[in-house]
C-alpha positions in Angstrom: 119.1 122.1 47.7 120.9 125.3 46.3 123.6 126.4 48.8 123.0 129.9 49.2 119.1 128.9 49.4 119.6 129.0 53.6 121.6 132.6 53.7 118.6 134.0 51.3 116.3 132.5 53.9 118.0 133.8 57.2 117.6 137.6 55.8 114.3 137.6 57.5 115.9 138.1 60.2 116.2 141.4 61.5 120.5 143.2 61.8 120.0 145.2 64.9 123.3 143.9 66.5 126.6 146.0 66.5 130.7 145.5 67.2 129.6 146.5 71.1 126.4 144.0 70.8 128.5 141.3 69.6 131.6 141.8 71.9 129.7 141.3 74.7 127.7 137.8 73.4 131.2 136.5 73.1 132.2 137.0 76.7 128.7 136.3 78.1 128.8 133.0 76.5 132.3 132.7 78.0 131.5 133.7 81.5 128.9 131.9 83.9 129.3 129.6 86.5 133.0 127.8 85.1 135.3 130.5 86.5 134.1 130.6 90.0 133.9 126.7 90.6 136.3 125.1 88.0 139.7 126.2 89.6 139.4 124.0 92.3 138.7 121.1 89.9 141.8 122.2 88.1 143.5 122.3 91.7 142.8 119.0 92.7 144.9 117.2 89.5 147.9 119.5 89.3 149.4 120.8 92.4 151.4 123.6 92.1 151.0 127.4 91.5 152.7 127.2 87.9 150.3 123.9 86.7 147.5 126.0 87.7 148.4 128.5 86.3 149.8 127.1 83.0 146.2 125.5 82.7 144.8 128.4 82.9 146.8 130.2 80.4 147.1 127.5 78.0 143.5 127.4 77.8 143.2 131.3 77.5 145.6 130.2 74.1 143.1 127.3 72.5 140.3 129.8 73.0 142.2 132.6 71.7 143.3 130.0 68.7 139.5 129.1 68.1 138.9 132.4 68.3 140.9 133.4 65.0 140.1 130.5 63.1 135.7 131.2 63.7 136.6 134.3 63.1 137.8 133.6 59.5 134.7 131.0 59.3 132.6 134.0 60.4 133.9 136.5 57.6 133.6 133.8 54.6 130.1 132.9 55.7 128.1 135.3 57.8 125.2 133.1 58.0 122.6 132.5 60.8 123.5 129.1 62.5 127.3 129.8 63.1 129.0 126.3 62.9 126.0 124.5 61.5 126.0 126.7 58.6 129.9 125.9 58.4 129.6 122.5 58.4 126.9 122.1 56.1 128.2 124.0 53.3 131.9 122.3 53.7 130.7 118.8 54.4 127.0 117.3 54.3 123.7 118.6 55.8 123.8 115.4 57.7 127.0 116.3 59.7 126.0 119.9 60.2 122.1 118.3 61.2 124.4 116.0 63.8 125.6 119.1 65.2 122.4 120.8 65.8 120.8 117.9 67.1 123.7 117.8 69.6 123.7 121.1 70.4 119.5 121.0 71.2 120.1 117.9 73.6 123.6 117.8 74.7 126.0 120.8 74.5 124.0 123.8 74.7 121.3 122.9 77.2 123.6 121.1 78.9 125.8 123.8 79.5 122.9 126.0 80.5 121.2 122.9 82.8 124.5 123.1 84.6 124.7 126.9 84.7 121.2 127.3 85.8 121.7 124.6 88.8 124.5 126.7 89.9 122.4 130.1 90.5 120.1 127.7 92.2 122.4 127.3 94.7 123.8 130.3 94.7 120.1 132.2 94.4 118.4 130.1 97.9 121.8 130.8 100.0 121.3 134.4 99.7 117.2 134.1 100.0 116.7 131.5 102.2 113.9 130.8 99.6 112.7 127.0 100.4 112.0 126.0 97.0 114.0 123.0 95.3 117.2 123.6 92.8 115.0 122.5 89.9 112.4 124.3 91.1 114.1 128.2 91.0 116.2 126.6 87.6 112.8 126.2 85.7 111.3 129.7 87.1 115.3 131.6 86.0 115.2 129.7 82.6 111.1 130.6 82.1 111.9 134.6 82.4 114.5 134.6 80.3 113.0 132.6 77.8 110.3 134.9 78.1 112.9 138.3 77.6 114.4 136.3 74.2 111.1 136.0 72.5 110.5 139.6 73.3 112.8 140.6 70.2 116.7 140.3 69.7 116.9 143.8 71.0 115.4 143.4 74.3 117.5 139.8 75.0 120.8 141.7 73.6 120.0 144.7 75.7 119.4 142.3 79.0 122.7 140.4 78.0 124.9 143.7 77.6 123.6 144.8 81.3 123.9 141.0 82.9 127.7 141.2 81.3 128.8 144.4 82.3 127.8 142.8 86.2 129.4 139.9 85.6 132.8 141.9 84.8 132.2 144.3 87.8 132.1 140.9 90.2 135.0 139.4 88.8 136.9 142.8 89.2 136.5 143.1 92.3 137.0 139.8 93.2 140.2 140.3 91.9 141.2 143.5 93.6 139.6 142.4 97.0 141.8 139.6 96.6 145.2 141.3 96.1 144.8 144.1 98.2 143.0 142.8 101.3 143.2 139.0 100.7 146.5 138.7 102.2 149.2 135.8 101.0 149.0 132.1 101.9 152.5 130.6 103.3 153.8 128.6 100.6 154.8 124.8 101.1 157.9 123.4 99.6 156.3 120.8 97.9 154.4 124.0 96.3 157.2 125.9 95.2 158.0 123.4 92.9 157.4 124.1 89.2 156.2 120.9 88.8 154.0 118.2 91.4 156.0 115.2 89.5 158.4 114.4 87.0 157.9 115.5 83.8 156.7 111.9 81.9 153.4 110.8 80.5 151.6 110.7 83.9 152.0 114.4 83.9 150.8 115.2 80.4 148.0 112.7 81.6 146.9 114.7 84.3 148.0 117.8 82.5 144.9 117.0 79.8 142.7 116.0 82.6 142.9 119.5 84.0 142.0 121.0 80.9 138.8 119.4 80.7 137.0 122.2 83.3 139.0 125.0 82.2 138.0 124.3 78.3 134.4 124.2 79.7 135.0 127.5 81.5 136.1 129.1 77.9 134.2 127.5 76.3 130.8 129.9 74.7 133.2 132.0 72.4 131.4 130.6 69.3 128.0 131.0 69.8 128.1 134.3 68.7 128.5 133.2 65.5 124.9 131.8 65.6 123.5 135.5 65.3 125.3 136.4 62.1 122.0 137.2 60.8 121.4 139.8 63.0 124.6 141.7 63.3 125.3 144.6 60.7 128.4 144.1 59.0 129.2 140.6 60.1 131.9 139.8 58.0 133.7 142.5 59.7 131.9 142.6 63.3 132.2 139.2 64.2 135.8 138.5 63.6 136.5 141.7 65.7 133.8 140.9 68.7 135.3 137.1 68.7 138.8 138.5 69.0 138.1 141.4 71.5 136.3 139.2 73.4 138.0 136.4 73.9 141.4 138.5 75.0 139.0 140.3 77.7 137.9 136.9 79.2 141.9 135.6 79.1 142.8 138.5 81.2 139.5 138.2 83.5 140.7 134.2 84.1 143.7 134.4 84.6 143.6 137.5 87.6 141.0 135.3 88.9 143.1 132.0 89.4 146.3 134.2 90.4 144.3 135.6 93.2 142.5 132.5 94.8 146.3 130.6 94.5 147.6 133.9 95.7 145.3 134.0 98.9 144.4 130.1 99.3 147.5 128.4 98.0 147.2 125.8 95.5 146.4 122.7 98.8 143.8 125.3 99.8 142.2 126.0 96.6 142.3 122.1 96.1 140.6 121.8 99.7 137.2 124.2 99.2 134.6 124.0 96.8 134.3 127.9 96.7 137.1 129.4 95.8 135.6 132.9 94.8 133.7 132.6 98.5 136.8 131.9 100.3 138.8 134.5 98.3 135.9 137.4 99.6 135.4 135.8 103.1 139.5 136.4 103.6 139.3 139.7 101.9 136.3 141.4 103.5 134.5 138.3 106.0 130.9 137.4 105.5 130.0 140.0 103.6 132.3 139.9 100.8 131.6 136.4 100.8 127.4 136.9 100.4 128.9 139.7 98.1 130.4 137.5 95.7 127.7 135.0 96.0 125.8 137.5 94.3 127.9 138.1 92.0 128.0 134.7 90.7 124.7 134.3 90.6 124.2 137.6 87.9 126.9 135.7 86.4 125.1 132.8 85.8 122.0 134.6 84.8 123.9 136.5 81.9 125.6 133.0 80.6 122.0 132.0 80.4 120.6 134.9 78.8 123.2 134.9 76.0 122.6 131.5 75.6 118.9 131.8 75.3 119.8 134.8 72.5 122.1 132.6 70.3 121.7 128.8 70.0 117.9 129.0 68.9 119.0 130.5 65.9 120.7 127.4 65.3 117.4 125.3 65.4 115.6 127.9 63.4 118.5 127.9 60.3 117.9 123.8 60.6 114.2 124.2 60.3 114.7 126.8 57.5 116.4 123.8 55.5 113.3 121.0 55.9 115.5 119.8 58.5 114.0 119.8 61.5 110.2 120.8 62.7 109.1 123.4 60.4 107.0 125.5 63.2 111.0 126.3 64.1 111.6 128.5 61.8 108.5 130.3 62.6 109.1 134.0 63.6 107.0 136.6 65.2 105.9 139.1 62.8 106.2 141.7 65.6 109.8 141.1 67.1 111.4 138.7 64.1 112.6 136.3 66.3 112.7 132.2 66.3 110.1 132.0 69.2 109.4 128.1 69.2 113.1 127.8 69.2 113.6 129.5 71.8 111.0 127.8 74.2 112.1 124.5 73.0 115.6 125.2 74.0 114.5 126.0 77.3 112.2 122.8 77.8 115.0 120.5 77.1 117.6 122.5 79.5 115.5 122.3 82.3 115.2 118.6 81.5 118.6 117.9 81.5 118.7 120.5 84.9 116.5 118.2 86.9 118.1 114.5 85.8 122.1 115.0 86.4 124.8 116.3 88.5 127.1 119.2 87.8 130.3 116.9 86.8 128.3 114.8 84.9 126.4 117.2 83.3 130.6 118.7 82.5 131.9 115.2 81.5 128.5 115.0 79.0 128.9 118.7 77.5 132.6 118.7 76.8 132.8 115.3 75.2 130.6 116.4 72.2 131.2 119.8 72.0 135.3 119.5 71.5 134.1 117.0 69.3 132.8 119.1 67.2 135.1 122.2 67.5 137.7 119.6 65.8 135.2 119.3 62.9 134.3 122.7 62.9 137.7 123.9 62.5 138.3 121.7 59.8 135.8 123.4 57.7 138.2 126.3 56.9 140.5 123.6 55.0 137.1 123.3 52.8 135.8 126.7 52.6 139.2 128.1 51.7 139.8 125.1 48.7 135.9 126.1 47.9 136.6 129.9 47.9 139.8 129.6 46.2 138.2 127.8 43.0 135.7 130.9 42.9 138.6 133.1 42.7 139.7 131.2 39.4 136.7 131.6 37.5 136.8 135.3 37.4 135.7 138.5 38.9 132.0 137.2 40.4 134.1 134.1 42.2 136.7 136.3 43.3 133.9 138.6 45.0 132.4 135.5 46.7 135.6 134.0 47.8 137.1 137.1 48.9 137.2 137.1 53.0 138.1 140.1 54.9 139.7 137.9 57.6 142.8 135.4 57.7 143.4 133.0 60.5 147.3 133.8 61.4 149.6 130.8 61.1 147.0 128.7 59.3 147.2 125.7 58.6 149.6 124.9 61.4 147.6 126.6 64.1 143.9 125.0 62.9 145.7 121.9 62.7 147.1 122.5 66.6 143.5 123.4 67.4 142.2 120.4 66.2 144.6 118.1 67.7 144.0 119.9 71.1 139.7 119.6 70.8 140.4 115.2 69.7 142.8 115.0 72.8 140.4 116.6 75.1 137.6 114.4 74.0 140.0 111.4 74.2 140.5 112.4 77.8 137.1 112.6 78.8 136.1 109.5 77.8 138.9 107.8 79.2 138.1 109.6 82.5 134.2 109.0 82.6 133.3 106.8 79.7 129.9 106.5 80.9 129.1 110.2 80.9 131.0 110.4 77.7 129.0 107.5 76.3 125.6 109.3 77.3 126.5 112.2 75.3 128.1 110.1 72.4 125.0 108.0 72.4 122.3 110.9 72.2 124.6 112.2 69.2 124.1 109.3 67.2 121.0 109.0 67.6 120.5 112.0 65.8 121.0 110.0 62.4 117.8 108.1 62.1 115.9 111.8 63.1 118.1 113.5 60.0 116.4 110.3 57.6 113.0 110.8 58.6 113.0 114.6 57.9 115.2 114.3 54.8 112.7 112.2 53.8 110.3 114.3 54.5 111.7 117.1 53.1 112.5 115.5 49.5 108.7 114.3 49.5 
């Protein structure tokens, strides 16, 4: 198969998104329920304000480093499918297929399931509805699936509105916490920088604390899935990636600073609803209900972004003949892959009703971080390939030129890959059964690849 063929096919998608849309999609893919819930997960592992904030700053640096790498990948290969396209061209269609298979059955749908369950809990608490979490999740996943089937512009507009509301909710949380929340007393032990002497044990615990942090920061890469629908993707995607990630780092560090300031490290570790407790301290029960509504909106925004972006990977797989051909069907009016969107919604619902939040977290992170490492390593292969094209003359220079370069490459890329692998190993060590479930489903994609590969060749 000609490597350029999928890109030609993908041009059937309509390019209707600009820089602002790309930036909002980056932020929308990152800001979900995690930032409102995961601060207490971190505080239960590391017990001083310094270590808690250091974990969120380190996670932000990791996300920004990843954004730099993906920005160059997007500039070099502005094709629909994002990571799927990078892996396919750098290595082999089989590896790319496993990524798409894992995205559909583990990482993307698992993340959506965790967020849908979170939305259901807050929505039921706010409204008093008698529906179960699974029933509420089914309703919201179905509604967002329908919206995104109406077209990329409708889906993007919905995403932009929800993202603006999410930012407003987070800014309100930070502002109210700073000016009305008061300050928790600091115990002598909490005033120390480290909660234990510097040792291998501290590094292991800090690595475990990074798991919920990286889950919260994850999602920036999904903007690359819609490269086929972005105007001037070689410029707008890199800019949107960097701007979006920087914006989220500011919001996340601000939220955790306020949580530590108002609740203290010990109080933060003792709660399972830190955002609600901060707003309750600032504005009473009215504040707690206000942030609950903000969290519900935030989860809706994440789900909307997921519905908009990831189905483009399954569409690209079907275009390559490595998935059900029907998944590549585009609605002739809206030019969106409605079958791919519906398929993802169904799998997300199945996971939502079959696991707990913490199980889904381990299930997703183990596979997600593994493919982050694989995708980042594509930069080495694609740079070599493009350099070879450059050496062939003017035509090769036009094909190989990239308007963006990763700062500090190759050192920065190697550091990013090493962190991804360390986090994967940490999850496997901490929750081997949950991690094994995700990795087992991933490996089950190999016979599926050979089935569709033989079918395509025939």
